[in-house]
C-alpha positions as CSV (number, residue, x, y, z in Angstrom):
1,M,15.5,-96.2,-82.3
2,E,14.4,-96.5,-78.2
3,S,17.4,-95.3,-77.3
4,R,16.4,-92.0,-78.9
5,F,12.9,-92.3,-77.9
6,R,14.1,-92.1,-74.5
7,G,16.3,-89.1,-75.2
8,I,13.6,-87.3,-76.2
9,L,11.4,-88.4,-73.1
10,L,14.3,-87.3,-70.9
11,A,14.6,-83.8,-72.9
12,L,10.6,-83.3,-72.4
13,R,10.6,-83.8,-68.6
14,F,13.5,-81.4,-68.1
15,L,11.9,-79.0,-69.8
16,V,8.3,-79.6,-67.9
17,L,10.5,-79.7,-64.7
18,V,12.9,-76.9,-65.2
19,L,10.8,-73.8,-67.2
20,P,8.1,-73.3,-64.6
21,A,10.9,-72.9,-62.3
22,A,12.7,-70.4,-63.8
23,E,9.6,-68.6,-64.8
24,A,8.7,-68.3,-61.0
25,A,11.9,-67.0,-60.2
26,A,12.2,-64.3,-62.8
27,Q,8.7,-63.2,-62.1
28,S,10.0,-63.1,-57.8
29,D,13.1,-60.7,-59.2
30,E,10.6,-58.8,-61.2
31,D,8.6,-58.1,-58.3
32,G,11.5,-57.6,-56.0
33,Q,13.0,-55.3,-58.8
34,T,9.5,-52.7,-58.9
35,S,9.1,-52.4,-55.0
36,L,13.0,-51.5,-54.7
37,I,12.8,-48.8,-57.0
38,E,9.1,-47.1,-56.6
39,P,9.9,-43.4,-56.4
40,Q,8.0,-41.8,-53.8
41,I,7.5,-38.2,-54.5
42,E,6.3,-35.7,-52.6
43,R,4.5,-32.2,-54.3
44,V,6.5,-29.4,-53.1
45,D,4.5,-26.1,-53.5
46,F,6.2,-23.0,-54.6
47,D,5.8,-19.8,-53.2
48,E,6.4,-18.0,-56.7
49,S,6.5,-13.8,-57.3
50,L,4.9,-12.8,-60.2
51,I,3.8,-9.5,-61.7
52,D,0.3,-10.8,-62.1
53,T,-1.8,-8.3,-64.2
54,A,0.1,-5.1,-63.1
55,D,1.4,-3.3,-66.0
56,F,2.4,0.3,-64.5
57,E,5.2,0.5,-62.5
58,I,7.1,3.6,-60.8
59,A,10.6,3.1,-59.3
60,L,13.2,5.6,-57.6
61,Y,16.7,4.5,-57.8
62,G,19.9,6.2,-56.9
63,G,23.9,5.3,-57.7
64,Y,26.8,6.7,-59.4
65,L,27.1,8.9,-62.6
66,A,31.0,8.9,-64.0
67,V,30.9,11.7,-66.9
68,E,33.5,11.7,-69.1
69,N,36.8,13.8,-67.8
70,F,35.2,14.7,-64.6
71,D,34.8,12.5,-61.1
72,T,32.3,10.3,-60.4
73,N,29.3,11.3,-58.3
74,F,26.2,10.2,-56.7
75,V,22.7,10.5,-58.9
76,S,18.9,9.7,-58.3
77,G,16.0,9.7,-60.2
78,L,12.6,8.8,-61.1
79,R,11.4,6.2,-63.4
80,L,7.8,5.7,-65.3
81,G,7.3,2.1,-66.8
82,Y,4.7,0.6,-68.8
83,H,4.8,-3.6,-69.7
84,I,3.3,-3.5,-73.0
85,S,3.6,-7.2,-73.4
86,E,5.8,-9.8,-71.4
87,D,8.9,-9.4,-73.4
88,F,8.5,-5.5,-74.1
89,F,8.4,-2.4,-71.9
90,V,8.9,1.3,-71.9
91,Q,10.3,3.7,-69.9
92,A,10.4,7.9,-68.9
93,S,13.3,8.2,-66.7
94,Y,14.7,11.6,-65.2
95,G,18.0,11.7,-63.2
96,S,20.1,14.2,-61.5
97,S,23.7,14.8,-60.6
98,K,26.1,17.2,-60.0
99,V,29.7,17.3,-61.1
100,G,32.6,18.1,-59.4
101,K,36.2,19.4,-61.2
102,T,37.5,18.2,-64.3
103,S,41.2,16.8,-64.5
104,F,42.5,20.1,-65.9
105,E,41.0,22.4,-62.9
106,K,42.7,20.2,-60.4
107,L,46.2,19.9,-62.5
108,S,46.3,23.7,-63.4
109,G,45.2,25.6,-60.2
110,G,43.7,27.9,-62.8
111,A,40.2,29.5,-63.0
112,P,37.5,26.6,-63.2
113,L,35.9,25.9,-66.4
114,L,32.2,26.2,-65.2
115,S,30.1,27.9,-62.5
116,D,28.6,25.9,-59.6
117,S,25.3,26.0,-61.7
118,E,26.7,24.3,-64.6
119,R,27.9,21.4,-62.6
120,D,24.2,20.5,-62.5
121,V,23.3,17.3,-64.3
122,E,19.9,16.5,-65.3
123,Y,18.5,14.4,-68.1
124,Y,15.1,13.3,-69.4
125,L,14.7,9.8,-71.4
126,I,12.3,8.0,-72.7
127,S,13.7,4.2,-73.2
128,L,12.2,1.1,-75.3
129,G,13.3,-2.2,-73.5
130,F,13.0,-6.0,-73.9
131,N,13.2,-8.8,-71.4
132,L,16.2,-10.6,-72.6
133,F,16.8,-13.8,-70.3
134,P,14.0,-14.4,-67.8
135,G,14.9,-17.0,-64.8
136,E,14.2,-17.6,-61.5
137,A,16.3,-17.5,-58.0
138,F,15.6,-19.6,-55.2
139,L,15.7,-18.7,-51.9
140,T,14.7,-22.0,-50.2
141,D,13.3,-25.3,-51.1
142,S,10.1,-23.8,-51.3
143,T,10.4,-20.3,-52.2
144,T,11.4,-18.9,-55.7
145,F,11.8,-15.6,-57.3
146,N,11.2,-14.6,-60.8
147,T,14.1,-12.7,-62.3
148,V,14.9,-11.5,-66.0
149,F,18.0,-9.8,-67.5
150,Y,16.9,-7.0,-69.9
151,I,18.5,-4.6,-72.3
152,S,17.0,-1.1,-73.3
153,G,17.9,1.5,-75.5
154,G,16.3,5.2,-76.3
155,L,16.5,9.0,-76.8
156,G,16.8,12.2,-74.7
157,S,17.9,15.1,-73.4
158,T,20.6,15.8,-70.7
159,D,21.3,19.6,-69.3
160,F,24.6,20.1,-68.6
161,A,27.3,23.0,-68.8
162,G,24.8,25.5,-69.9
163,D,23.5,23.4,-72.9
164,E,20.8,20.7,-73.7
165,R,22.5,18.2,-75.4
166,H,20.8,15.8,-77.4
167,T,21.5,12.1,-75.6
168,L,21.8,8.5,-76.6
169,T,20.9,5.8,-74.2
170,Y,21.4,2.2,-73.6
171,A,21.4,0.4,-70.8
172,A,21.5,-3.7,-69.5
173,G,20.2,-4.6,-66.0
174,H,18.7,-7.5,-64.2
175,R,15.5,-7.4,-62.0
176,T,14.4,-9.8,-59.2
177,V,10.8,-9.8,-58.5
178,F,10.3,-10.2,-54.8
179,T,6.1,-10.0,-54.8
180,D,3.9,-9.8,-56.8
181,N,4.4,-5.6,-56.9
182,F,7.7,-5.2,-55.9
183,S,10.7,-6.0,-57.3
184,L,14.8,-4.3,-57.4
185,D,16.7,-3.3,-60.4
186,I,20.4,-3.4,-60.9
187,E,21.4,-1.5,-64.3
188,M,24.0,-0.1,-66.0
189,R,23.2,2.7,-68.3
190,D,25.6,4.5,-71.1
191,L,24.4,8.1,-71.5
192,V,26.1,9.0,-75.0
193,F,26.4,12.7,-75.9
194,D,28.2,15.9,-77.2
195,M,30.4,18.1,-75.2
196,D,33.0,21.2,-76.0
197,I,33.9,22.5,-72.8
198,F,37.3,22.3,-74.0
199,G,36.9,24.3,-77.2
200,K,36.4,20.8,-79.7
201,E,33.4,19.4,-79.6
202,E,33.8,15.6,-79.0
203,T,31.2,12.6,-78.4
204,T,31.6,11.4,-74.8
205,H,30.4,7.9,-72.9
206,N,29.1,8.8,-69.3
207,L,28.6,5.4,-67.4
208,E,25.6,5.1,-64.6
209,F,25.3,2.4,-62.4
210,T,22.4,2.6,-60.2
211,V,20.2,0.4,-58.0
212,A,16.2,0.6,-58.4
213,V,13.2,-0.3,-56.1
214,N,9.9,-0.6,-58.1
215,L,6.3,-0.6,-57.5
216,F,3.6,-2.2,-59.7
217,F,0.3,-1.3,-59.7
């Protein structure tokens, strides 16, 4: 009985001496870890380009137009736009180009199929667009530009080869907003219209690649 009582006293004495030391060591470790991993975060102010409240835009564009059965030629145009909301916009476009000879004319060496004036291409289009994938492009650690990948589709008319041709158009493009009132668009567009130059009417797909400089107001 006496030996059992002595064992209990020794166990209590061990707990009294050891536990405070263990708690002090654990507290010291926690303080040390807290000081080691405490983050030093500095706020970085970004110079971010925005369109602000400017809903209207005017753009000048240039690039190349590949009319089916003809060669690829330079195209230029003017575009007026209105941003209905953050996602949707409408555009009115005018473009002009001039085609060369067809493959048939080059190979046959015969009389030209079109006169010089009939080789002029002019189109008028109305399109509805949608900003599909907005994003950001970082130029430096403190400068970022808003970007967006957009799609559009619409209707219009193309004056070519002596006729006005009803035109269906759809496009995809990428826009980079450099300042509050200036952006750059890279766009690929398809102008779809019927053509009967070779005697049989067929639907043609005429691809256009352009770069546009946009001003917002």
